[in-house]
N, C-alpha and C positions, 0 to 999 in steps of 0.2 A: 233349287229352294231360290223365291228371291225373300231375301230381308226385306224387312217392316221398315218401311219411306222413313226419312229422317229429316225432323223438320226444326227447327232453329227460328225459339222465337227472342223478339229484339223489343226488348220494350222497359223502358228507367221505375211502370207502377209495379212494382211487386200485383197488387190487386188485378192489372190485367190480364197478368202470366198469370196469376189463380185461375181466370174466368177460362183463358182461350184451352189453360190444359184439362178443365171439366168439363169443356166444351166436344176437346176431339181426344179425349184418352181409349172412348169405345172401341175408334179404329185403330188400337195397334200400333200407334203411332213411336219413335221413337223421338225422342223430345233432348233441342239442347236450348240453354237459357241464356240470353247477352243483355247488357240492361244500359249497356256504354255502345262508344263506336269500338273502343280499343277493342272488350272482351267480346265482340263485334268480331273482329278481325282474325282471332286468335280460334275464338271458338270455328271458323269460317276454316282456317287453317289445317286446322287438326280432326275438323269431323265431317269435312266434307256434304253438308245437308242437301237434300232432295230436295228443298221448300223453304222460301225466309218468309218467316210474317215480318214486314220493317217498322216501326213506329219512325212516324215521320219526326217529331219532335225530341229529342232528346238529351242530355246534358253539355257535354262535348262535341258534338256534333248533329247533323240532319239525313233523314236517311236517305235523305234526296244528294247526299254527298258518297256513302257508302252505295248504292244505286249506281251512280255513276265510274265507281275505284270498280267496285265489282266489274258492271260491264267489260271492262276498259283491261282483262286480265283472261285472256284465253283459258284458265285451268278455272275462275268462276265466270266466265260471262253465261254460260250454260244453265245456270241455276235462275229457275224461276221467283223471284219475289213479288210478294204483296206486299201492299202498303196499306201499314195501320194511321187511321187521324181522324178526329171529332174532327176535322176545316173535308168542307165537301163543296169548296166552290171549285165550280167547273177547271182553271188557268190554275189550279192546283191539281190538281185530275189531271190533266193534256200535261205538260211538265213531267211526271214520272210515268205514263205511258214511254210521253220519248225519249228516257232518257232509258228504258226497256224493262220496267216495272212491267207486269203481265194482267193485273189487277189491285181493287181498292178495296176494304173493309171498312168502315165507318163503325165509330166509338157513338154510343153502347152497339156490342155486339149484339146480335143476332142469327139465334142461333145454329134456325136452318142456314141461315144465307151462313156462314163461317165454316161447316161443314160440307153446306153444300160444295163452294170456290173451294176448296180445299182438295177435297175431293176429285174436282175436275182436272185441278193445275196438277194434282199428283198423278191424273192417272196417263193427262196431255206428256210428262215427261215420260216417265214408265211409255208409252206408247212411243217417242219421238229414238230414246235409247233402243229399242228394240227395232226399230226400222236404220239407228243410223247399225246396229251390229249384225243386220240386213244386207245394206250395203259392205260392208266391211268382206263378209259371206259369197258374196259375190261376187264381189273382186277378186278376190284370193281362187275360188274357182273359175273365174277368167285365168287369170296368170294360170293357172295350172296346165288348164287347154290350151292359154297357149305357149306356153313352155317345153310346162314337162311332159305333158304330153304327144307335143309334135313326134319329138326326136326321136323317142321309142319306134312309135309309127312310122318315122322317115325312114328309120334306117328298116326296117322291117320291109317297106314298101321296094327300098333300092338293094336292098339283095334279091329279095322274088322277080326283079326287073332280069337281076344275074344271073340268074337260076334259071328263068323262063329262055333270056338274049341268048345266051354263051353255054349252052350247057354242055358244048365238046369242050369247055374247059374246065369242066366238074367229075372226079371218076373220085374211087378210092376216100385217101383220106380228106384230102379237100370236098368232096360232099359230106361229108362226116361232120367239115369244120362250118361248111355251110349250115348246114340245119340244124346245128349245138349252137346258129349265132342268131338262126330267125326264131329256136326255142325259148333261148333268153330273152329275146326281145318281145313277141310274145307273153314273156310272163309277167313278166316286168310291165310292160302295158294295163296285162289283165288286172295285174293287184292296185295297178294306179287307180282304172275303172272301178275295180272293187272298191276302194278308199273312198274316192266318189262321191262313188255315188250315196254309201252306205255316210259320207258326210254332209250330203246335200240336204235325206232326208233324216238327221238328226239335228241340223238345223235351222227345219220350218218341223218341228217338232210330228212326223213322219214315224219315228223310230220307237214303237210302248214300250216301258220298262218292266217288265214280267222276272222280278227273283221270282229266283225257288233255293233249297237247301242241297247246295252242290257239290264232286269233290272234287279239290283242286286237284291231286294227283293224279285222276281219270281224262280232267282237261287234256294235263301238260306233255299225255302219255300218248293222245293221241293225236298231236299237235307233232309231235318226235315223227313222226311218220310221215306229216305231211309234207314235211321241211327236208326229209331224208336225202332231199337229193343237190339239194341249197346246201347240205352241213358237206357231203361228197365231193362237192365240188373245188371248195379252200380246205377239203381234211382239217373239217372243226368241229371241236368235241363238242355237246352240249349235257348240261351236269347235273341231274335234279334232285335237289337234296332238300324234297314235299315228304313228309310220311305221308303212309293209305289211309289216315286215315286223320287228316285236315278239309275239314267242312268250310264253307264261306253262303253265305244267304247274298246270293246275285241270281245279274240275268247272264245264261250262258252261255244264249246266242254273242252277250258285248263282251264276257268274258275271253273267247275265245280269238276274238278280231281283237283285243287288248294284248296274249297271248304271242297270237301269228304277229302282230305286226307290231312288238318290244325286240322280238327273239329273230326275224329277220329283216329286221335294222343294223340289230350285235350284229347279227353276219355278214351285213355287208361294211359295216367300218369295222371290221374286225381282222386282219391278216391272216392269211392260209397257216394249217397248225395251233391256230387260236383252241382257246376253249369261251364259252358259254358258261355261266353258273346262274341255278337260278334255284331260289332258297325263300323261307318264309321263318318269320319273328312273331310270336304272338302276347297282345296287351289287350287292349282296352278291344281294338283293333289287330285282325290280320296285316301286317305290315310284308308283302312280296316283293325281291328284288331279282332286278332280271343285271348281270351284272358282264361284264364283259373285255377279255385286256385288250383294244383293238387300241387306236388311232388318238381314241381319247376326241374333246373339243373347249375350247377357249369360254374361258367366261360369256367374253358376249357372244358367242353362240348360242350357248345357253339361255343365256334372257331375251333369246328372243325363238325361240321353235317351238316354244307352245303360243305363240302370238299368231290371230289373225288376217291382221293390218301388214304381217314382215311376206316375203315371199323370197326366197333365196335358195338355193337350188347346190346342192352338197355332190360330193365322187366322193363312193366307198372306193378298197384299199385295190381292188380289182376296175372302179374307173364307172363302176355303179352306179345310178341315178339316182338322187332323193330329195323329195318335195318339201317334206317335215308334214308331210298331210297327215301321212301316218300315227303320228306321236299327237298330233293336234285332236285326231280323232281320237287317238287313247285316251286324251285327258279329256275331253267331253264323256266319254263315258264311264269313266270314274266319279266322274262329278252327277252324276246320273244317281249313282250310289253313297249320294251327300258324302264319300270319299275326297282322297288327295292324290297328287302325283306331283314328283317331283325327279330330278336330275343331281347325280353326283359323277364330276368325270375331271380327266386332268390331262393335257394335252400329252402324248406318249405313255400312257398310262392306264388307258380302255378308258368308260361309264356306266354308270352301276343306274340305274330306270329304278327308281324308286314309290310303289303305291300303295295302298291302304284297300280291304276288303273290307262288309262285315263279315262277322263267327255269324258261322249256322246257328237260324233260330232254336229253336229245342219245347219241341211240341211238352206243353202241360198233359 
């Protein structure tokens, strides 16, 4: 869900601020107010507005100087600035545009003009952000295809070539070992492809969010059967402490994907004979915990795992390869439920992935 855009109004005349607020309040914007340069920089630092309406004449500085400073700093350079001024000389307008302003609004204010110009630049800012996010998603996808998908497919091909070209070498246990390698490679490739396709569709808004009242116990029980082989390979115990009467208001397909990814991730980074515990805590939302006693992760890794523009490859306790895509997909799906996801982890002590879900809706 997109937050309402925040507009910072910078003017030292209270009447001008009041007029702008009256004109713009109907569009449900959020507002910040500043009356001089010092207040402006402080407001930008604390609020990072989506648009600045900036008066040229201020008591301690001028709008041109503020604009120049903001455009020279990477953190604030992308904030669109519309100058406010009673001065309509072409020279002033050209100066403002050269400094990086996107538009001018002259005083006294015309209501329709103010609304139209502000709407236009807010929309342009939103489209620009969508394009940046799309580029990050594209870069992430190509990175995964180039690094993480190529290796399991390459391993699969190499093993098949050996089986086809040197059939005489493989009998009994050695043949079973090769077939197991093929299966593991195929499973890893399929899982990564499935996540990649889900994630690509999610980024394009192609996955519909269809929440219903769902029994959480049944979801987890159904997944236990699907991941049984993975658990058995490392002799890992999966404990579910979810009562049979726990229901949530969620999208069933998304929820299955979330649990599948979190449990398989826990298996990957847990040693043989380890333990994975799934538990819940009921408050305003249902808080779900998927906790393992595996190898854990550093704070640096925790800060990176949910970022789209980060690519890093990690390896499980049996050299299972991870791209982090499944965790990003989980966070995307949790966000569609207007809920949150986070991780608590310590190296050598395991990881605890937590997320919230809406409780079931009771029919009146």
